[in-house]
C-alpha positions as CSV (number, residue, x, y, z in Angstrom):
1,M,68.4,104.9,68.3
2,L,67.9,106.0,71.9
3,W,67.6,102.4,72.9
4,V,70.8,101.6,71.0
5,V,72.7,104.3,73.0
6,Q,71.3,103.0,76.3
7,V,72.1,99.4,75.5
8,F,75.6,100.2,74.3
9,S,76.4,102.2,77.4
10,M,75.2,99.3,79.6
11,S,77.4,96.9,77.7
12,L,80.4,99.1,78.4
13,H,79.3,99.4,82.1
14,Q,79.1,95.6,82.3
15,S,82.7,95.3,81.1
16,A,84.2,98.2,83.0
17,V,82.5,97.7,86.4
18,L,80.2,94.7,86.9
19,S,82.5,92.0,85.5
20,P,85.5,93.1,87.6
21,L,83.2,93.5,90.6
22,V,82.0,89.9,90.5
23,T,85.5,88.6,89.7
24,I,87.8,90.6,92.0
25,W,85.7,91.4,95.0
26,P,84.8,87.8,96.0
27,K,88.5,87.0,96.5
28,T,88.6,89.1,99.6
29,N,84.9,90.1,100.3
30,S,86.5,93.2,101.8
31,N,84.3,96.1,102.7
32,S,87.0,98.6,101.8
33,L,87.4,97.0,98.4
34,W,83.7,97.3,97.8
35,V,83.9,101.0,98.7
36,K,86.6,101.5,96.1
37,F,84.3,99.8,93.6
38,F,81.5,102.1,94.6
39,N,83.6,105.2,93.9
40,Y,84.9,103.7,90.7
41,N,81.4,102.9,89.5
42,F,80.2,106.5,90.2
43,I,83.0,107.9,88.0
44,V,82.4,105.3,85.2
45,A,78.7,106.0,85.3
46,L,79.3,109.7,85.0
47,L,81.7,109.3,82.1
48,L,79.2,107.0,80.2
49,A,76.4,109.5,80.8
50,I,78.6,112.3,79.4
51,G,79.5,110.2,76.4
52,S,75.9,109.3,75.8
53,F,74.9,113.0,76.1
54,I,77.6,114.0,73.5
55,F,76.6,111.3,71.1
56,T,72.9,112.1,71.3
57,N,73.6,115.7,70.6
58,Y,75.8,115.0,67.6
59,A,74.3,111.8,66.2
60,V,72.7,113.7,63.4
61,V,76.2,114.4,62.0
62,V,76.6,110.6,61.5
63,S,73.2,110.1,60.0
64,S,70.5,112.7,59.1
65,K,67.9,110.1,60.4
66,W,69.3,110.2,63.9
67,T,67.6,113.4,65.1
68,I,67.6,112.6,68.8
69,S,69.4,115.7,70.2
70,S,66.2,116.8,72.0
71,Y,66.5,113.8,74.3
72,S,70.2,114.4,75.3
73,L,69.4,115.5,78.8
74,Q,67.1,112.5,79.5
75,I,69.7,110.1,78.1
76,F,72.4,111.6,80.3
77,L,70.2,111.2,83.4
78,L,69.0,107.8,82.4
79,V,72.4,106.3,81.7
80,F,73.8,107.7,84.9
81,A,71.0,106.4,87.0
82,I,70.9,102.9,85.4
83,C,74.6,102.4,86.0
84,L,74.2,103.2,89.7
85,H,71.1,101.0,90.0
86,L,72.8,98.0,88.3
87,F,75.8,98.3,90.5
88,N,73.6,98.3,93.7
89,R,71.5,95.5,92.4
90,R,74.5,93.3,91.6
91,T,76.0,93.9,95.0
92,L,72.7,93.1,96.8
93,I,72.3,89.8,94.9
94,N,76.0,88.9,95.6
95,L,75.4,89.5,99.3
96,Q,72.2,87.6,99.1
97,F,70.1,90.6,100.0
98,Y,67.4,89.4,97.7
99,I,64.6,91.3,99.3
100,G,66.4,94.6,98.8
101,A,67.2,93.8,95.2
102,F,63.6,92.8,94.6
103,I,62.2,96.0,96.1
104,A,64.7,98.1,94.2
105,D,63.7,96.4,90.9
106,F,60.0,96.7,91.8
107,L,60.3,100.4,92.2
108,V,62.2,100.7,88.9
109,Y,59.9,98.7,86.6
110,V,56.3,98.3,88.1
111,P,55.4,102.0,88.4
112,L,56.8,102.6,84.9
113,L,54.6,99.9,83.5
114,F,51.5,101.5,85.1
115,V,52.5,104.9,83.6
116,I,52.9,103.3,80.1
117,L,49.5,101.5,80.4
118,F,47.3,104.2,81.9
119,Y,49.0,107.5,81.3
120,K,50.6,106.9,77.9
121,P,52.9,109.9,77.9
122,E,55.0,111.1,75.0
123,L,58.6,109.8,74.7
124,S,60.3,112.8,76.4
125,T,58.0,112.6,79.4
126,L,58.2,108.9,79.6
127,L,62.0,109.1,79.8
128,Y,61.8,111.5,82.7
129,F,59.4,109.1,84.5
130,Q,61.9,106.3,83.9
131,V,64.7,108.4,85.4
132,L,62.5,109.1,88.4
133,F,61.7,105.5,89.1
134,I,65.3,104.3,88.6
135,W,66.4,106.9,91.2
136,A,63.8,105.5,93.5
137,G,65.5,102.1,93.0
138,V,69.0,103.6,93.5
139,I,68.0,105.2,96.8
140,T,66.4,102.0,98.0
141,G,69.6,100.1,97.1
142,L,71.7,102.6,98.9
143,I,69.5,102.3,102.0
144,A,69.9,98.5,101.9
145,L,73.7,98.9,101.6
146,K,74.0,101.8,104.0
147,S,76.2,99.9,106.4
148,R,78.7,99.4,103.6
149,I,78.6,102.9,102.1
150,K,81.6,105.1,103.1
151,I,82.8,107.6,100.5
152,K,86.6,107.8,100.5
153,K,89.2,109.4,98.4
154,V,89.5,107.7,95.0
155,D,92.4,105.2,94.9
156,K,94.4,105.7,91.7
157,D,96.1,102.3,92.2
158,F,92.7,100.7,92.3
159,F,91.9,102.2,89.0
160,K,95.0,100.6,87.5
161,E,94.2,97.2,89.1
162,V,90.7,97.2,87.6
163,S,91.7,98.5,84.3
164,K,94.1,95.6,83.8
165,F,91.2,93.3,84.1
166,S,88.5,95.3,82.3
167,R,90.4,96.9,79.4
168,W,89.9,93.9,77.1
169,L,86.3,93.5,78.2
170,I,85.6,97.2,77.3
171,L,87.1,96.6,73.8
172,T,85.1,93.4,73.7
173,S,81.8,95.2,74.2
174,S,82.6,97.3,71.1
175,A,83.6,94.4,69.0
176,Q,80.6,92.4,70.2
177,W,78.2,94.7,68.4
178,F,79.7,93.9,65.0
179,S,79.9,90.2,65.8
180,G,76.1,89.5,65.8
181,N,74.5,92.8,65.0
182,F,76.0,93.2,61.6
183,F,73.9,90.3,60.3
184,L,70.8,92.2,61.6
185,I,72.0,95.4,59.9
186,A,72.3,93.4,56.7
187,V,68.7,92.1,57.1
188,G,67.4,95.6,57.7
189,S,69.3,96.9,54.6
190,V,68.4,94.1,52.3
191,S,64.9,93.0,53.5
192,G,63.7,96.2,55.1
193,P,61.3,96.4,58.1
194,A,59.5,93.2,57.1
195,G,62.7,91.2,57.4
196,M,63.7,92.8,60.7
197,G,60.2,92.1,62.0
198,I,60.6,88.4,61.4
199,I,64.0,88.4,63.1
200,R,62.4,90.2,66.1
201,I,59.8,87.5,66.3
202,G,62.6,85.0,66.9
203,Q,64.4,87.2,69.3
204,S,61.4,88.1,71.3
205,A,60.3,84.5,71.7
206,M,63.6,83.7,73.3
207,G,62.8,85.7,76.4
208,V,62.3,82.5,78.5
209,F,66.0,81.7,77.8
210,S,67.1,85.2,78.7
211,V,65.8,84.6,82.3
212,L,68.2,81.7,82.7
213,F,71.1,83.7,81.2
214,L,70.4,86.7,83.4
215,A,70.3,84.4,86.5
216,I,73.7,83.0,85.5
217,E,75.3,86.4,84.9
218,N,73.9,87.7,88.2
219,R,75.1,84.8,90.4
220,V,77.7,82.5,88.8
221,P,80.7,84.9,88.2
222,F,80.6,85.8,91.9
223,S,80.4,82.2,93.1
224,A,83.0,81.0,90.6
225,S,85.5,83.6,91.5
226,K,85.1,82.9,95.2
227,L,85.4,79.2,94.7
228,L,88.6,79.5,92.6
229,H,90.3,81.8,95.1
230,F,89.4,79.8,98.3
231,E,89.2,76.2,97.1
232,G,91.4,76.1,94.0
233,K,91.1,75.3,90.3
234,N,89.9,71.7,90.7
235,S,86.8,72.7,92.7
236,F,86.2,75.6,90.3
237,K,86.5,73.3,87.3
238,K,84.0,70.8,88.8
239,Y,81.6,73.7,89.6
240,M,81.7,75.1,86.1
241,F,81.4,71.6,84.5
242,D,78.4,70.7,86.6
243,L,76.8,74.0,85.9
244,F,77.4,73.5,82.2
245,K,75.8,70.0,82.2
246,K,72.7,71.1,84.2
247,G,72.2,74.3,82.3
248,E,72.7,72.7,78.9
249,A,70.1,70.1,79.7
250,L,67.6,72.8,80.6
251,I,68.4,74.7,77.4
252,I,67.9,71.5,75.3
253,I,64.6,70.7,77.0
254,G,63.4,74.3,76.4
255,A,64.6,74.4,72.8
256,S,62.8,71.1,72.2
257,L,59.5,72.4,73.7
258,V,59.7,75.7,71.6
259,S,60.5,73.7,68.5
260,A,57.6,71.3,69.0
261,T,55.1,74.1,69.7
262,S,56.6,76.7,67.3
263,V,53.5,76.9,65.0
264,F,51.2,77.3,68.0
265,I,53.4,80.0,69.5
266,I,53.5,82.0,66.3
267,R,49.7,81.7,65.8
268,V,48.8,82.8,69.4
269,V,51.4,85.5,69.8
270,Y,51.8,87.0,66.3
271,G,48.9,85.8,64.3
272,A,48.2,83.1,61.7
273,S,49.7,85.3,58.9
274,Y,53.2,84.6,60.3
275,E,52.8,80.8,60.7
276,N,55.0,80.1,57.7
277,Y,57.9,81.5,59.8
278,Y,57.7,78.9,62.5
279,W,61.2,77.7,61.4
280,V,62.6,81.0,62.7
281,L,61.6,80.1,66.2
282,I,63.1,76.6,65.8
283,L,66.4,77.9,64.7
284,F,66.6,80.6,67.3
285,S,65.8,78.1,70.0
286,L,68.6,75.8,68.8
287,L,70.9,78.8,68.7
288,Q,70.5,79.2,72.5
289,I,72.4,75.9,73.0
290,F,75.4,77.5,71.4
291,I,74.9,80.8,73.2
292,F,74.7,79.1,76.6
293,T,78.0,77.2,75.9
294,S,79.7,80.4,74.9
295,T,78.4,82.2,78.0
296,I,79.8,79.5,80.3
297,L,83.1,79.6,78.6
298,Q,83.2,83.4,78.8
299,I,82.5,83.3,82.5
300,T,85.3,80.7,83.0
301,L,87.8,82.9,81.1
302,R,86.7,86.0,83.0
303,T,87.1,84.2,86.3
304,L,90.6,83.1,85.2
305,E,91.2,86.7,84.2
306,K,91.9,85.7,80.6
307,T,89.8,88.4,79.1
308,Q,92.0,89.1,76.1
309,I,90.9,85.7,74.7
310,I,87.3,86.9,74.7
311,F,88.3,90.1,72.9
312,V,90.2,88.2,70.2
313,A,87.2,85.9,69.7
314,Y,84.9,88.9,69.1
315,V,87.4,90.5,66.7
316,I,87.5,87.2,64.7
317,T,83.7,86.9,64.7
318,S,83.3,90.6,63.9
319,L,85.5,90.3,60.8
320,T,83.6,87.1,59.8
321,S,80.3,89.1,60.1
322,I,81.5,92.0,58.2
323,I,82.8,89.8,55.4
324,L,79.8,87.4,55.2
325,A,76.8,89.3,56.4
326,F,75.6,90.9,53.2
327,P,76.5,88.0,50.8
328,L,74.6,85.6,53.0
329,V,71.6,87.8,53.4
330,E,71.5,88.8,49.7
331,N,71.6,85.1,48.6
332,F,69.7,83.3,51.4
333,G,67.7,86.0,53.1
334,I,66.7,85.6,56.7
335,L,68.0,82.0,56.7
336,G,71.4,83.4,55.7
337,A,71.4,85.8,58.6
338,I,70.6,83.1,61.1
339,A,73.2,80.8,59.6
340,G,75.7,83.6,60.1
341,L,74.7,83.8,63.8
342,F,75.3,80.1,64.2
343,L,78.7,80.4,62.5
344,T,79.9,83.2,64.7
345,Q,78.9,81.3,67.8
346,I,80.7,78.1,66.6
347,I,83.9,80.1,65.8
348,A,83.8,81.7,69.2
349,I,83.3,78.4,71.1
350,A,86.1,76.7,69.2
351,W,88.4,79.6,70.0
352,Y,87.5,79.5,73.7
353,F,88.0,75.8,74.0
354,F,91.3,75.9,72.2
355,N,92.7,78.7,74.4
356,L,91.1,77.4,77.6
357,F,92.8,74.1,77.4
358,K,96.0,75.7,76.4
359,K,95.9,78.2,79.3
360,W,94.5,76.0,82.0
361,K,98.0,74.8,83.2
362,T,99.0,78.4,83.9
363,V,96.1,79.0,86.4
């Protein structure tokens, strides 16, 4: 449950801060605008940390199984630090300060890995270690950006400007949880831990695709926004279409390789007892083709500042998930859940295409 709190907070942070940052800032590349974002991020990070602290303290009221109040302080510190680190990291990457970003990430993750492997602390102590290492990354990031750091009075007009862009994305983050996760909730409820374990096999094996998606999210929105602002919609359209063709080709090649070696991957990584579930890997690898298409369309819409369309898509797919999740899982098991994930992606892509072509002339 602690992981869910952290991931949900990061999802809101992505919508409230990082997406506006890579869409609005490139249009001016102004130092003063970045400083406003820095102040804005600090306040959003604090609010998310406070929200996580409150939820962690009172989660047991929602479910008696969520007894996580003893970790509330660690979660507060962790969420706050992660928000600051992600903001610095995204800025360093956008400014092509790759060495600074690498060193900051190194300090966050590598020492933590050594602590886990050799010290093996209990969860409470591990969270404090994680906070410590993240703050090392935050400080490193600030040192790399020291020429751009200049704390000023918070600009209320700036908050209004960013909120116009991010309000639909914040709502989207909430709706997004129901869109795909409701099928996983249904698997856990109907099939128990065994069913969830099989789903996790498919998800974990898709890590190689996650690297590509992460690279796209780190770089493309910034470049696309800058291109649209300075060179116009035709150059922007060509850039996104070329990216789609090249990226989709890589995804298809990767999906084909995973599908062809699915039995071998299952046997080596998870053991021969799970070989019969090789088809889960095949379906999850094919699902990445649809996820990539959806990701490119979302970036396009965010760059065009048509974020309401993304929110509506998640509302539609969330309702679809809520209605169909349990019937599909109860009748078809894990296959039904994966089919539901395909269905929600197809619905979202169709909605994005329909609205994108309809709205393009207004750009």
